[in-house]
Structures are given as C-alpha cells and as structure tokens.
C-alpha positions as a Markdown table, in Angstrom:
| # | Residue | x | y | z |
|---|---|---|---|---|
| 1 | Unk | -238.0 | 79.1 | 173.6 |
| 2 | Unk | -237.0 | 75.4 | 173.4 |
| 3 | Unk | -234.2 | 74.0 | 171.4 |
| 4 | Unk | -236.7 | 72.8 | 168.8 |
| 5 | Unk | -238.4 | 76.2 | 168.5 |
| 6 | Unk | -234.9 | 77.8 | 168.1 |
| 7 | Unk | -234.0 | 75.4 | 165.3 |
| 8 | Unk | -237.3 | 76.0 | 163.6 |
| 9 | Unk | -236.9 | 79.8 | 163.9 |
| 10 | Unk | -233.4 | 79.8 | 162.4 |
| 11 | Unk | -234.4 | 77.4 | 159.6 |
| 12 | Unk | -237.3 | 79.7 | 158.6 |
| 13 | Unk | -235.2 | 82.8 | 159.0 |
| 14 | Unk | -232.7 | 81.5 | 156.4 |
| 15 | Unk | -235.3 | 79.9 | 154.2 |
| 16 | Unk | -233.9 | 76.4 | 154.5 |
| 17 | Unk | -236.2 | 73.5 | 154.0 |
| 18 | Unk | -236.1 | 70.5 | 156.3 |
| 19 | Unk | -234.7 | 68.4 | 153.4 |
| 20 | Unk | -231.9 | 71.0 | 152.8 |
| 21 | Unk | -230.9 | 71.2 | 156.4 |
| 22 | Unk | -230.9 | 67.4 | 156.7 |
| 23 | Unk | -228.6 | 67.2 | 153.7 |
| 24 | Unk | -226.2 | 69.7 | 155.2 |
| 25 | Unk | -226.0 | 67.7 | 158.4 |
| 26 | Unk | -226.1 | 64.2 | 156.8 |
| 27 | Unk | -229.3 | 63.2 | 158.6 |
| 28 | Unk | -232.8 | 62.4 | 157.5 |
| 29 | Unk | -235.6 | 64.9 | 157.1 |
| 30 | Unk | -237.5 | 63.0 | 159.9 |
| 31 | Unk | -234.6 | 63.6 | 162.2 |
| 32 | Unk | -234.8 | 67.3 | 161.7 |
| 33 | Unk | -238.5 | 67.2 | 162.2 |
| 34 | Unk | -238.0 | 65.4 | 165.6 |
| 35 | Unk | -235.5 | 68.0 | 166.6 |
| 36 | Unk | -238.0 | 70.8 | 165.9 |
| 37 | Unk | -240.7 | 69.1 | 167.9 |
| 38 | Unk | -238.2 | 68.4 | 170.8 |
| 39 | Unk | -238.7 | 64.7 | 170.5 |
| 40 | Unk | -235.0 | 64.2 | 169.8 |
| 41 | Unk | -231.8 | 66.0 | 170.4 |
| 42 | Unk | -228.7 | 66.1 | 168.2 |
| 43 | Unk | -225.2 | 65.0 | 169.2 |
| 44 | Unk | -222.5 | 67.5 | 170.0 |
| 45 | Unk | -221.0 | 67.3 | 166.5 |
| 46 | Unk | -224.3 | 68.3 | 164.9 |
| 47 | Unk | -224.9 | 71.1 | 167.4 |
| 48 | Unk | -221.6 | 72.6 | 166.4 |
| 49 | Unk | -222.5 | 72.5 | 162.7 |
| 50 | Unk | -225.9 | 74.0 | 163.5 |
| 51 | Unk | -224.3 | 76.9 | 165.4 |
| 52 | Unk | -221.9 | 77.6 | 162.4 |
| 53 | Unk | -224.8 | 77.3 | 159.9 |
| 54 | Unk | -227.0 | 79.7 | 161.9 |
| 55 | Unk | -224.2 | 82.0 | 163.1 |
| 56 | Unk | -225.3 | 81.7 | 166.7 |
| 57 | Unk | -223.8 | 80.5 | 169.9 |
| 58 | Unk | -224.6 | 77.2 | 171.5 |
| 59 | Unk | -226.2 | 78.8 | 174.6 |
| 60 | Unk | -228.7 | 80.6 | 172.5 |
| 61 | Unk | -229.5 | 77.6 | 170.3 |
| 62 | Unk | -229.9 | 75.1 | 173.1 |
| 63 | Unk | -231.4 | 77.2 | 176.0 |
| 64 | Unk | -231.9 | 80.7 | 174.8 |
| 65 | Unk | -234.6 | 82.7 | 173.0 |
| 66 | Unk | -233.3 | 82.9 | 169.4 |
| 67 | Unk | -236.2 | 85.1 | 168.2 |
| 68 | Unk | -235.8 | 87.7 | 170.9 |
| 69 | Unk | -232.0 | 87.9 | 170.6 |
| 70 | Unk | -232.3 | 88.1 | 166.8 |
| 71 | Unk | -234.7 | 91.0 | 167.0 |
| 72 | Unk | -232.4 | 93.0 | 169.2 |
| 73 | Unk | -229.3 | 92.2 | 167.1 |
| 74 | Unk | -231.3 | 93.0 | 164.0 |
| 75 | Unk | -232.1 | 96.5 | 165.2 |
| 76 | Unk | -228.5 | 97.3 | 166.1 |
| 77 | Unk | -227.0 | 95.7 | 163.0 |
| 78 | Unk | -229.4 | 97.4 | 160.6 |
| 79 | Unk | -228.7 | 100.8 | 162.1 |
| 80 | Unk | -225.0 | 100.3 | 161.6 |
| 81 | Unk | -225.6 | 99.0 | 158.1 |
| 82 | Unk | -227.7 | 102.0 | 157.3 |
| 83 | Unk | -225.0 | 104.4 | 158.5 |
| 84 | Unk | -222.3 | 102.6 | 156.7 |
| 85 | Unk | -224.1 | 102.4 | 153.4 |
| 86 | Unk | -225.2 | 106.0 | 153.5 |
| 87 | Unk | -221.5 | 107.0 | 154.0 |
| 88 | Unk | -220.4 | 104.6 | 151.3 |
| 89 | Unk | -222.9 | 106.1 | 148.8 |
| 90 | Unk | -221.7 | 109.6 | 149.7 |
| 91 | Unk | -218.1 | 108.6 | 149.1 |
| 92 | Unk | -218.7 | 107.0 | 145.7 |
| 93 | Unk | -220.9 | 109.8 | 144.6 |
| 94 | Unk | -218.3 | 112.4 | 145.7 |
| 95 | Unk | -215.6 | 110.5 | 143.8 |
| 96 | Unk | -217.6 | 110.4 | 140.6 |
| 97 | Unk | -218.6 | 114.1 | 140.9 |
| 98 | Unk | -215.1 | 115.1 | 141.6 |
| 99 | Unk | -213.9 | 113.7 | 138.3 |
| 100 | Unk | -216.7 | 115.4 | 136.4 |
| 101 | Unk | -216.1 | 118.6 | 138.4 |
| 102 | Unk | -212.5 | 118.4 | 137.1 |
| 103 | Unk | -213.7 | 118.3 | 133.6 |
| 104 | Unk | -216.1 | 121.3 | 134.3 |
| 105 | Unk | -213.2 | 123.2 | 135.9 |
| 106 | Unk | -210.8 | 122.9 | 133.0 |
| 107 | Unk | -213.5 | 123.8 | 130.5 |
| 108 | Unk | -214.2 | 127.0 | 132.5 |
| 109 | Unk | -210.4 | 127.6 | 132.6 |
| 110 | Unk | -210.1 | 127.2 | 128.9 |
| 111 | Unk | -213.0 | 129.5 | 128.3 |
| 112 | Unk | -211.0 | 132.1 | 130.3 |
| 113 | Unk | -207.9 | 131.5 | 128.1 |
| 114 | Unk | -205.8 | 129.6 | 130.6 |
| 115 | Unk | -203.2 | 127.3 | 129.1 |
| 116 | Unk | -204.2 | 123.7 | 128.5 |
| 117 | Unk | -201.2 | 122.3 | 130.4 |
| 118 | Unk | -202.4 | 124.1 | 133.5 |
| 119 | Unk | -205.9 | 122.7 | 133.0 |
| 120 | Unk | -204.6 | 119.2 | 132.6 |
| 121 | Unk | -202.7 | 119.5 | 135.8 |
| 122 | Unk | -205.8 | 120.7 | 137.6 |
| 123 | Unk | -207.9 | 117.9 | 136.2 |
| 124 | Unk | -205.3 | 115.3 | 137.3 |
| 125 | Unk | -205.5 | 116.8 | 140.8 |
| 126 | Unk | -209.2 | 116.2 | 140.9 |
| 127 | Unk | -208.7 | 112.7 | 139.6 |
| 128 | Unk | -206.1 | 112.0 | 142.3 |
| 129 | Unk | -208.4 | 113.1 | 145.1 |
| 130 | Unk | -211.3 | 111.1 | 143.6 |
| 131 | Unk | -209.2 | 107.9 | 143.4 |
| 132 | Unk | -208.1 | 108.4 | 147.1 |
| 133 | Unk | -211.8 | 108.6 | 148.0 |
| 134 | Unk | -212.6 | 105.5 | 146.0 |
| 135 | Unk | -209.8 | 103.5 | 147.7 |
| 136 | Unk | -210.7 | 104.7 | 151.2 |
| 137 | Unk | -214.4 | 103.9 | 150.6 |
| 138 | Unk | -213.7 | 100.5 | 149.1 |
| 139 | Unk | -211.4 | 99.5 | 152.0 |
| 140 | Unk | -214.0 | 100.6 | 154.5 |
| 141 | Unk | -216.8 | 98.7 | 152.7 |
| 142 | Unk | -214.7 | 95.6 | 152.5 |
| 143 | Unk | -213.9 | 95.8 | 156.2 |
| 144 | Unk | -217.6 | 96.3 | 157.0 |
| 145 | Unk | -218.6 | 93.2 | 154.9 |
| 146 | Unk | -216.0 | 91.1 | 156.7 |
| 147 | Unk | -217.5 | 92.1 | 160.1 |
| 148 | Unk | -221.1 | 92.0 | 158.9 |
| 149 | Unk | -221.5 | 89.2 | 156.3 |
| 150 | Unk | -225.2 | 88.9 | 156.8 |
| 151 | Unk | -227.9 | 91.4 | 157.3 |
| 152 | Unk | -231.7 | 91.3 | 157.8 |
| 153 | Unk | -234.2 | 93.1 | 155.6 |
| 154 | Unk | -235.3 | 96.6 | 156.0 |
| 155 | Unk | -238.9 | 97.2 | 157.3 |
| 156 | Unk | -241.1 | 97.2 | 154.3 |
| 157 | Unk | -242.4 | 100.7 | 155.0 |
| 158 | Unk | -238.9 | 102.2 | 154.7 |
| 159 | Unk | -238.4 | 100.5 | 151.3 |
| 160 | Unk | -241.7 | 101.7 | 150.0 |
| 161 | Unk | -241.0 | 105.3 | 151.2 |
| 162 | Unk | -237.7 | 105.3 | 149.2 |
| 163 | Unk | -239.3 | 103.8 | 146.1 |
| 164 | Unk | -241.9 | 106.6 | 146.1 |
| 165 | Unk | -239.1 | 109.1 | 145.9 |
| 166 | Unk | -237.2 | 107.2 | 143.2 |
| 167 | Unk | -239.1 | 108.4 | 140.1 |
| 168 | Unk | -238.8 | 112.0 | 141.1 |
| 169 | Unk | -235.0 | 111.7 | 141.6 |
| 170 | Unk | -234.5 | 110.0 | 138.2 |
| 171 | Unk | -236.8 | 112.5 | 136.5 |
| 172 | Unk | -235.1 | 115.4 | 138.1 |
| 173 | Unk | -231.6 | 114.2 | 137.0 |
| 174 | Unk | -232.8 | 113.6 | 133.5 |
| 175 | Unk | -234.4 | 117.1 | 133.4 |
| 176 | Unk | -231.0 | 118.6 | 134.5 |
| 177 | Unk | -229.3 | 117.0 | 131.5 |
| 178 | Unk | -231.9 | 118.3 | 129.1 |
| 179 | Unk | -231.7 | 121.8 | 130.5 |
| 180 | Unk | -227.9 | 121.8 | 130.1 |
| 181 | Unk | -228.2 | 120.5 | 126.6 |
| 182 | Unk | -230.7 | 123.2 | 125.6 |
| 183 | Unk | -228.5 | 125.9 | 127.2 |
| 184 | Unk | -225.4 | 124.6 | 125.3 |
| 185 | Unk | -227.3 | 124.4 | 122.0 |
| 186 | Unk | -228.7 | 127.9 | 122.5 |
| 187 | Unk | -225.2 | 129.3 | 123.2 |
| 188 | Unk | -223.6 | 127.7 | 120.1 |
| 189 | Unk | -226.6 | 127.5 | 117.8 |
| 190 | Unk | -225.3 | 130.3 | 115.5 |
| 191 | Unk | -222.1 | 129.4 | 113.7 |
| 192 | Unk | -219.2 | 131.7 | 114.4 |
| 193 | Unk | -221.1 | 133.6 | 117.2 |
| 194 | Unk | -219.2 | 134.8 | 120.3 |
| 195 | Unk | -220.2 | 137.7 | 122.5 |
| 196 | Unk | -217.7 | 140.5 | 123.2 |
| 197 | Unk | -214.8 | 139.4 | 125.3 |
| 198 | Unk | -214.8 | 135.8 | 123.9 |
| 199 | Unk | -213.4 | 134.1 | 120.9 |
| 200 | Unk | -215.5 | 131.4 | 119.1 |
| 201 | Unk | -213.3 | 128.8 | 120.7 |
| 202 | Unk | -213.5 | 130.1 | 124.3 |
| 203 | Unk | -217.3 | 130.6 | 123.9 |
| 204 | Unk | -217.7 | 127.0 | 122.9 |
| 205 | Unk | -215.6 | 126.0 | 125.9 |
| 206 | Unk | -218.0 | 127.9 | 128.1 |
| 207 | Unk | -221.0 | 126.3 | 126.5 |
| 208 | Unk | -219.4 | 122.9 | 127.1 |
| 209 | Unk | -218.7 | 123.8 | 130.7 |
| 210 | Unk | -222.4 | 124.8 | 131.2 |
| 211 | Unk | -223.5 | 121.5 | 129.8 |
| 212 | Unk | -221.0 | 119.4 | 131.8 |
| 213 | Unk | -222.1 | 121.2 | 135.0 |
| 214 | Unk | -225.6 | 120.0 | 134.6 |
| 215 | Unk | -224.3 | 116.5 | 133.6 |
| 216 | Unk | -222.1 | 116.4 | 136.7 |
| 217 | Unk | -225.1 | 117.3 | 138.9 |
| 218 | Unk | -227.3 | 114.7 | 137.2 |
| 219 | Unk | -224.7 | 112.0 | 137.3 |
| 220 | Unk | -224.3 | 112.7 | 141.0 |
| 221 | Unk | -228.0 | 112.2 | 141.5 |
| 222 | Unk | -228.0 | 109.0 | 139.4 |
| 223 | Unk | -225.0 | 107.5 | 141.3 |
| 224 | Unk | -226.3 | 108.4 | 144.7 |
| 225 | Unk | -229.8 | 107.1 | 143.9 |
| 226 | Unk | -228.3 | 103.8 | 142.5 |
| 227 | Unk | -226.2 | 103.4 | 145.6 |
| 228 | Unk | -229.1 | 104.0 | 147.9 |
| 229 | Unk | -231.2 | 101.5 | 145.9 |
| 230 | Unk | -228.5 | 99.0 | 146.4 |
| 231 | Unk | -228.6 | 99.7 | 150.1 |
| 232 | Unk | -232.2 | 98.5 | 150.4 |
| 233 | Unk | -231.3 | 95.4 | 148.4 |
| 234 | Unk | -230.2 | 93.5 | 151.5 |
| 235 | Unk | -230.7 | 90.2 | 149.8 |
| 236 | Unk | -228.2 | 91.2 | 147.1 |
| 237 | Unk | -225.7 | 92.3 | 149.8 |
| 238 | Unk | -226.1 | 88.9 | 151.5 |
| 239 | Unk | -225.7 | 87.1 | 148.2 |
| 240 | Unk | -222.5 | 88.9 | 147.4 |
| 241 | Unk | -221.1 | 88.1 | 150.8 |
| 242 | Unk | -222.0 | 84.4 | 150.3 |
| 243 | Unk | -220.4 | 84.4 | 146.8 |
| 244 | Unk | -217.2 | 85.8 | 148.3 |
| 245 | Unk | -217.2 | 83.0 | 150.9 |
| 246 | Unk | -217.1 | 85.4 | 153.8 |
| 247 | Unk | -217.3 | 83.6 | 157.2 |
| 248 | Unk | -220.8 | 83.7 | 158.6 |
| 249 | Unk | -222.5 | 84.6 | 155.3 |
| 250 | Unk | -226.1 | 83.7 | 154.7 |
| 251 | Unk | -226.5 | 80.1 | 153.3 |
| 252 | Unk | -228.1 | 79.8 | 149.9 |
| 253 | Unk | -231.9 | 79.9 | 150.2 |
| 254 | Unk | -234.8 | 78.6 | 148.2 |
| 255 | Unk | -235.9 | 80.9 | 145.4 |
| 256 | Unk | -232.5 | 82.5 | 144.6 |
| 257 | Unk | -232.1 | 84.0 | 141.2 |
| 258 | Unk | -231.0 | 81.6 | 138.5 |
| 259 | Unk | -227.4 | 81.4 | 137.4 |
| 260 | Unk | -228.4 | 83.0 | 134.1 |
| 261 | Unk | -229.8 | 86.0 | 135.8 |
| 262 | Unk | -226.6 | 86.4 | 137.9 |
| 263 | Unk | -224.5 | 86.1 | 134.8 |
| 264 | Unk | -226.5 | 88.7 | 132.9 |
| 265 | Unk | -225.9 | 91.2 | 135.7 |
| 266 | Unk | -222.2 | 90.6 | 135.8 |
| 267 | Unk | -221.9 | 90.9 | 132.0 |
| 268 | Unk | -223.9 | 94.1 | 131.9 |
| 269 | Unk | -222.0 | 95.7 | 134.7 |
| 270 | Unk | -218.6 | 94.8 | 133.2 |
| 271 | Unk | -219.5 | 95.9 | 129.6 |
| 272 | Unk | -221.1 | 99.2 | 130.7 |
| 273 | Unk | -218.1 | 99.9 | 132.9 |
| 274 | Unk | -215.8 | 99.4 | 129.9 |
| 275 | Unk | -218.0 | 101.5 | 127.7 |
| 276 | Unk | -218.0 | 104.5 | 130.0 |
| 277 | Unk | -214.2 | 104.2 | 130.6 |
| 278 | Unk | -213.7 | 104.2 | 126.8 |
| 279 | Unk | -216.0 | 107.2 | 126.5 |
| 280 | Unk | -214.0 | 109.1 | 129.1 |
| 281 | Unk | -210.7 | 108.2 | 127.4 |
| 282 | Unk | -212.0 | 109.3 | 124.0 |
| 283 | Unk | -213.3 | 112.5 | 125.4 |
| 284 | Unk | -209.9 | 113.3 | 127.0 |
| 285 | Unk | -208.0 | 112.4 | 123.8 |
| 286 | Unk | -210.2 | 114.6 | 121.7 |
| 287 | Unk | -209.8 | 117.4 | 124.1 |
| 288 | Unk | -206.1 | 117.3 | 124.8 |
| 289 | Unk | -205.0 | 116.3 | 121.3 |
| 290 | Unk | -207.5 | 117.9 | 119.0 |
| 291 | Unk | -208.9 | 120.6 | 121.3 |
| 292 | Unk | -212.4 | 119.2 | 120.8 |
| 293 | Unk | -213.7 | 119.6 | 124.3 |
| 294 | Unk | -216.9 | 120.7 | 122.5 |
| 295 | Unk | -218.6 | 118.8 | 121.0 |
| 296 | Unk | -216.5 | 115.9 | 122.5 |
| 297 | Unk | -218.9 | 115.7 | 125.4 |
| 298 | Unk | -221.2 | 113.8 | 123.1 |
| 299 | Unk | -219.0 | 110.7 | 124.0 |
| 300 | Unk | -220.8 | 110.5 | 127.4 |
| 301 | Unk | -224.3 | 110.7 | 125.8 |
| 302 | Unk | -223.3 | 108.0 | 123.3 |
| 303 | Unk | -221.8 | 105.8 | 126.1 |
| 304 | Unk | -225.1 | 106.0 | 128.0 |
| 305 | Unk | -227.1 | 105.0 | 125.0 |
| 306 | Unk | -224.8 | 102.0 | 124.3 |
| 307 | Unk | -225.1 | 100.9 | 128.0 |
| 308 | Unk | -228.8 | 100.9 | 127.6 |
| 309 | Unk | -228.6 | 98.8 | 124.4 |
| 310 | Unk | -226.2 | 96.4 | 126.1 |
| 311 | Unk | -228.6 | 95.9 | 129.1 |
| 312 | Unk | -231.5 | 95.2 | 126.8 |
| 313 | Unk | -229.6 | 92.7 | 124.7 |
| 314 | Unk | -228.0 | 90.9 | 127.7 |
| 315 | Unk | -231.3 | 90.6 | 129.5 |
| 316 | Unk | -232.9 | 89.2 | 126.4 |
| 317 | Unk | -230.2 | 86.6 | 125.9 |
| 318 | Unk | -230.1 | 85.5 | 129.5 |
| 319 | Unk | -233.8 | 85.9 | 130.3 |
| 320 | Unk | -235.0 | 83.3 | 132.8 |
C-alpha cells in the first residue's frame, strides 16, 4: 500500500473526517486529500504527528501495508483482550458472590445456634478475601488498559451469539430469586411454626439462608452477564481509555454519544452503587443490632427496585 492509502485506511479506521484530521494537523482539508491521493507528501513534523495519532510506526505509515499489519495485530490483541476480560469478569463475580456467600454462611450458622460473634468473624473473613480479589482484579485491569488503550471490535457473529444467550441468562437468574422467595415464604408462612429441632428464630434464619442462597446465585449470574456484556462493548472500553487520557487511546470519532448520555450513565452508576451499599449496611445493622436477619433481606429487594427507578428518572432527564 502507498502512503496515501495508509493514511486513508487509518483515517477511516478511527472514523476521522478529512476536516477533523486537517484541524488536528493545522493544514487544510485539500492538503489531506492530496496526501491520500499521493499527489503530495507531508513534512517530517506532520508525519510524526500522524504516527502518534494513528498509533503506528513511521515505516508502516510511509512504506508498509497498514491494513495487513492491522489485521494481524487485531487478531492477537483481541484474543488477549478476550482472555483478560473473561478473567476480570470471573474475579469481580467471585468477589461479589463471596460477600453474599458470607451472608448465607452466617445465616446457616445462626440457624444451627452458633454465636453471633463467631458468625460476624466468619463474615468478615469472606469480605476480606473478596476485597483482596477486587484489588487484584482492579490492578490487573488497570495494567491491561495501560498496555492496551485501544481495541478493535469483535466480529459481529460473536456479538450476536452472546446476545442470543442474554435473555435466557437474565430470565434464569430472575427465576432463581423467585424460587428462593417462594421457598422462604413457604417455610415461614405460618406464624410461630418451627419443625422439631428448631426454634422459631433458628427456623427463620434457615429460611433466610435458603432465600439468600438463591439470591447469591442469581446475583452471580447478573454480575457475570453484565461484565461479559461490557466486554463486547469495545467502543465503551476505548472511550473510557480516551477519557482517562491513556497514551495511544483512540481519538474521539464522529457519532460519539452526547455529553448528556455520558452524564446519565455516570449518575446512574454512582447513585445505584450508593443505594446498594446503603442496603447492605442497613441489612447488617438490622442483623447484628436487632437480630433481624429475616426479614432484613428485603433491603436488597428494595435496593434493586430503587436502582430501577433511578435509571428510569435519570434517563428521562438526560434523554438525548
């Protein structure tokens, strides 16, 4: 490929118009057009800027085959990206499930009559391991983004294959929560009932443990599904790298989401995060201070409902 074809390839790859490229290089649109038709050649200063802008070396830009090299790099980079994002999704899912598993464990322990102080220590152990996983995953993800600030899109057939599975995963997780809720209601539906070997209090702990077990499994599916959905949103990954000013990040392209849309996503994520943290704190306070592990789990259901309301309101306010 000629220099002009290479410039044209990179410009289209990053969705940069001739006008936008000309503005970045302080030249006219006609000059960019002449470069692309090989009727003119830029000076060394402009070549250096083009290499930085397109994240390529000068040899490839001037005399190489940019399209062929990009195709080879794309296959290798995407494979590494896929492996990393799968591992990152597994780490985050494991951390979240560990915290919920801690809650389930102490509920089972309380149903067996074990002291609350012992249960609290066990729960904090689960939390400590989960935090360690979050930190390790976050550091690894940050390092990967530094080394790979720009990625190409997945083949469309892979994205479509995942989207076909998505409704079944969400429906399955939702069904798990409903099954757990039905089981817990059935166990505690009769006031004062407890089978032989249980007090009313320990039986309610067991009902809460059953419900939280299904919630933990469902949340694990939700979190993993969400993380994998984010994996396929390569455009979002590139945009985050650009917003963090990582060297080599993709330049802003035509058709990016409006500022209002970005703001709505940031607000929704922040508010929902606070809501679920508050729900967890309230649940723990009710449990440890008032011994209301059941029906304290309702805090998580209420938190999820409030998050849905927040998303609807924020999207309505910041609708493009």
